C-alpha positions in Angstrom: -9.9 66.5 168.4 -11.5 66.0 171.4 -13.9 62.3 171.8 -17.0 63.6 172.7 -16.6 65.8 169.6 -15.6 62.7 167.5 -18.3 61.1 168.8 -21.0 63.5 167.6 -19.0 63.5 164.2 -18.8 59.8 163.5 -23.0 59.5 164.7 -23.9 62.5 162.4 -22.1 60.5 159.2 -23.4 57.0 159.9 -27.1 58.7 160.4 -26.3 60.6 157.2 -25.2 57.5 155.6 -27.9 55.1 156.9 -30.6 57.5 155.7 -29.1 58.5 152.2 -29.2 54.5 151.9 -31.9 53.0 153.9 -34.3 55.0 152.4 -34.8 54.9 148.9 -34.4 50.9 149.2 -36.7 50.5 151.7 -39.4 52.2 149.0 -38.7 49.8 145.9 -37.7 46.7 148.0 -40.4 45.1 147.3 -43.5 44.6 144.2 -45.8 46.5 146.1 -49.9 46.8 145.4 -51.9 49.8 145.8 -56.0 49.6 145.6 -58.1 52.2 144.6 -61.4 50.5 146.2 -61.3 47.8 149.2 -65.1 47.2 149.4 -66.4 43.6 149.0 -68.5 43.6 146.0 -66.7 46.7 144.0 -65.0 47.1 141.4 -60.8 48.2 142.1 -58.3 49.0 140.3 -54.9 47.2 141.2 -51.9 48.9 141.0 -48.3 47.4 141.5 -45.4 49.0 141.5 -41.9 47.3 140.5 -38.3 49.3 140.8 -35.9 46.8 140.5 -34.4 43.8 138.9 -33.1 40.3 139.6 -30.0 41.1 142.0 -29.5 44.1 139.1 -30.5 42.0 136.5 -33.5 43.5 134.0 -36.9 43.1 134.3 -38.5 40.9 131.1 -41.6 39.1 132.0 -44.3 39.6 135.1 -46.7 36.9 135.8 -49.8 37.6 138.2 -51.9 34.4 139.5 -55.2 36.2 140.0 -57.1 35.0 143.6 -59.9 31.4 142.9 -61.7 34.2 144.2 -62.0 36.5 141.5 -63.8 36.1 139.1 -63.4 39.3 136.7 -60.3 41.1 135.5 -59.4 43.4 133.3 -56.1 44.5 132.1 -54.5 47.9 131.4 -52.6 48.7 128.5 -49.6 49.4 129.1 -47.9 50.9 125.9 -44.3 49.2 127.3 -45.7 45.7 127.5 -47.4 43.0 125.8 -50.4 41.6 127.6 -51.8 38.0 128.1 -54.6 36.3 129.6 -54.6 33.5 130.4 -57.5 30.8 131.1 -58.9 28.2 133.7 -62.1 27.5 132.6 -64.2 30.3 132.5 -62.0 32.9 134.5 -58.3 34.4 134.2 -56.2 32.6 136.1 -53.0 34.7 135.4 -52.6 37.9 133.4 -48.4 38.1 131.7 -46.9 41.8 131.0 -44.0 40.7 128.5 -42.1 43.7 128.3 -40.9 44.4 124.8 -37.8 46.2 126.1 -36.8 44.6 129.1 -37.1 46.7 131.8 -34.0 47.8 133.5 -32.8 48.0 137.4 -33.3 50.8 139.1 -36.1 52.4 136.5 -39.8 52.1 137.9 -42.7 51.3 136.2 -46.5 50.2 137.2 -49.5 47.9 135.9 -52.9 48.0 137.0 -55.4 45.3 137.0 -59.2 46.0 137.7 -61.1 43.3 139.3 -64.1 42.2 141.2 -64.3 41.7 144.0 -66.2 39.2 145.7 -69.4 39.7 147.0 -69.0 38.1 149.9 -65.2 38.3 151.1 -65.2 41.4 153.1 -63.0 40.4 156.2 -60.3 37.9 154.0 -57.3 39.1 152.4 -56.4 38.4 148.9 -53.4 37.5 147.3 -52.0 38.3 144.1 -48.7 36.2 143.7 -46.3 37.4 140.8 -43.2 35.9 139.3 -41.2 38.3 138.6 -38.6 37.3 135.6 -35.2 38.7 134.4 -32.6 38.8 131.8 -30.8 36.1 134.3 -32.6 34.3 136.8 -36.1 35.2 138.7 -37.9 36.5 141.9 -41.3 34.3 143.3 -43.4 37.2 145.1 -45.8 34.4 146.6 -45.2 34.3 150.7 -48.1 34.5 152.2 -48.0 38.0 155.2 -49.1 35.6 158.7 -49.8 38.2 161.8 -48.0 38.3 164.8 -44.5 36.7 162.7 -41.9 38.8 160.7 -42.2 39.8 156.8 -41.1 37.4 154.3 -38.3 38.1 152.0 -40.5 37.7 149.3 -43.8 38.9 150.1 -46.6 38.4 147.7 -48.5 41.5 147.0 -51.8 41.3 148.9 -54.9 43.3 150.2 -57.8 43.5 153.0 -60.8 43.5 151.9 -63.4 46.2 153.5 -67.5 45.6 154.3 -69.4 46.3 151.4 -70.5 50.3 151.2 -74.4 50.5 150.4 -75.0 52.3 147.0 -71.2 51.7 146.2 -70.7 49.2 143.6 -70.4 47.9 139.6 -71.5 51.2 137.6 -70.0 53.7 140.2 -66.9 52.0 140.5 -66.4 51.2 137.1 -67.2 54.4 135.8 -64.5 56.2 137.6 -62.0 53.3 136.5 -59.3 55.7 135.3 -59.6 57.9 138.4 -59.2 55.4 140.9 -56.3 53.8 138.7 -54.7 57.6 138.8 -55.1 58.2 142.5 -53.3 55.0 143.2 -50.3 55.8 140.7 -50.0 59.1 142.3 -50.3 57.2 146.3 -47.4 55.0 144.9 -45.2 57.5 143.7 -46.1 59.5 147.0 -43.8 57.1 148.5 -41.1 57.2 146.6 -41.3 61.2 146.8 -40.7 60.0 150.7 -37.9 58.8 149.9 -36.3 60.9 148.0 -37.1 63.5 150.5 -35.4 61.0 153.7 -32.7 60.8 151.6 -31.6 64.4 151.2 -32.0 64.8 154.4 -29.5 62.4 155.1 -27.2 63.2 152.9 -27.6 67.0 154.7 -26.9 65.4 158.0 -23.9 64.0 156.2 -22.4 66.9 155.2 -22.5 69.0 158.5 -21.1 65.7 160.5 -18.4 66.2 158.0 -18.3 70.2 158.6 -18.2 69.8 161.8 -15.5 67.3 161.9 -12.9 69.8 159.9 -13.8 72.3 162.0 -12.7 70.9 165.1 -9.3 69.7 163.5 -8.7 73.0 163.2 -5.9 74.2 165.7 -6.4 76.7 167.4 -4.6 80.1 168.3 -3.5 80.9 171.3 -4.7 83.8 173.0 
């Protein structure tokens, strides 16, 4: 096998392995949030996605901290979890989802919270820290994202609030809450689909590299 052929084969194998392994890991690395609406003053369904445990340990509980600016929150029922709203005076400061059966590492689930975004929050970022408790250990997704700095290891899920939309708001968004939630869940699922496609593509590249390697190693017949 020539040096050039060996280099090409090695590059194909390494590239395929990185794509196959890296894409799914990137898609499930964090607890993420997808808002149905980001306009100030609107009702938004925030869909939080989780696809991993704590270093492989099954997840037993998720505690969501609600920003002080948000005075109204309505958790969406999930048959796999019990739900508790923790009050701080007249507002809900935390929402706790406790797994009926621990969520095994590598399996995905979503939790949706409908919140009323503050009227004066346009141009700000609202963070929703999440404490992920597992059978062994826990992971606190509470680190703030800072512009110009590298992403922290355990970033808090957050949304950027945009300018209010004229004519939008209370009745319209509340009436379409279920539709927004479904759209948000579909968006989250699409990211998983992309990761799977990239992973399959990586495996295909790896297979091509193996075929090239085997072909290059076949002895040439004398003319």
